[in-house]
Structures are given as structure tokens and as C-alpha cells.
C-alpha positions in Angstrom: -15.1 -25.2 7.8 -16.8 -22.0 8.9 -16.7 -19.0 6.5 -14.8 -16.0 8.0 -16.0 -13.4 5.5 -17.6 -12.9 2.1 -15.2 -12.0 -0.7 -16.4 -9.4 -3.2 -15.0 -7.9 -6.4 -15.4 -4.2 -6.5 -14.9 -1.8 -9.5 -13.5 1.5 -8.4 -12.7 4.6 -10.4 -9.1 5.3 -11.2 -7.3 7.2 -8.5 -3.8 8.6 -8.1 -1.6 6.8 -5.5 1.7 7.4 -3.8 3.5 4.1 -3.5 6.8 2.5 -2.4 7.9 -0.8 -4.0 9.8 -3.3 -1.8 11.0 -6.9 -1.9 10.8 -8.8 1.4 10.3 -12.2 3.0 7.2 -12.8 5.1 8.9 -12.3 8.4 9.9 -8.8 7.4 6.5 -7.6 6.4 5.5 -5.8 9.6 8.6 -3.7 9.7 8.7 -3.1 5.9 5.0 -2.0 5.8 5.4 0.2 8.9 8.6 1.8 7.6 7.1 2.4 4.1 3.9 3.8 5.6 5.9 6.2 7.8 8.0 7.3 4.8 4.9 8.0 2.7 3.3 9.9 5.6 6.4 12.1 5.9 6.4 12.8 2.2 2.7 13.7 2.3 3.3 16.1 5.2 6.1 17.7 3.3 3.9 18.1 0.2 1.1 19.5 2.4 -1.2 16.7 1.3 -3.3 14.0 2.9 -4.5 10.5 1.9 -7.8 10.3 0.1 -8.7 6.9 1.6 -7.5 3.9 3.3 -3.8 2.8 2.6 -3.4 -0.6 1.1 -0.6 -3.1 0.3 -0.5 -5.0 -3.0 1.5 -8.3 -3.2 2.9 -10.2 -6.2 4.8 -13.4 -6.4 4.5 -16.8 -4.7 7.8 -17.1 -3.1 7.4 -16.3 0.7 11.1 -15.4 0.8 10.9 -12.8 -2.0 7.5 -11.2 -2.0 7.1 -8.1 -4.2 4.9 -5.6 -2.5 3.7 -2.0 -3.0 2.7 0.1 0.0 0.1 2.5 -1.5 -1.8 5.6 -0.3 -4.6 6.9 -2.4 -4.4 10.7 -3.1 -7.1 13.3 -3.8 -5.1 14.5 -6.8 -1.7 13.8 -8.3 1.3 15.4 -6.6 3.9 17.4 -8.5 6.9 15.4 -9.5 
């Protein structure tokens, strides 16, 4: 079987993030991720802030009908509460 890509473990410094936690099944992922990303983008515009890097999604759980996910945007600095 051909290798698609190399997997690497990176150590990165801590960074503040803005995140939304959701539970979804696999078929809902595209709409959940798009909606969460749009909501975070709107919040950042309202806070007059911008992401400090590439957004990412973190997954937990093994049940494809109930995946726990976090849609995350790295920030240059923490936002006020």
C-alpha cells in the first residue's frame, strides 16, 4: 500500500484559542464545522480580532454517531471574557 504522507509529532508553544464544542455524527461534520467556523469568525469580527494561525478541529470518541469535536481558532492573545 503506498504511503500518502509522513506523520510527524510537533511540539508547539501554548497558545490561546477560541473554540466551540459540539457533538455530531460523521454525516453532520461538514455543516457543523462550517457553522462553527462562521460563528467563531463573527465573534472575532465583533471583538476586532483575527486568528493567529490556521483553524483546526480536534476530535474525541470512537462512536461515529456521537463524535465529540472542538472547532478551534488560535488567537494572538486571549480575548476578554
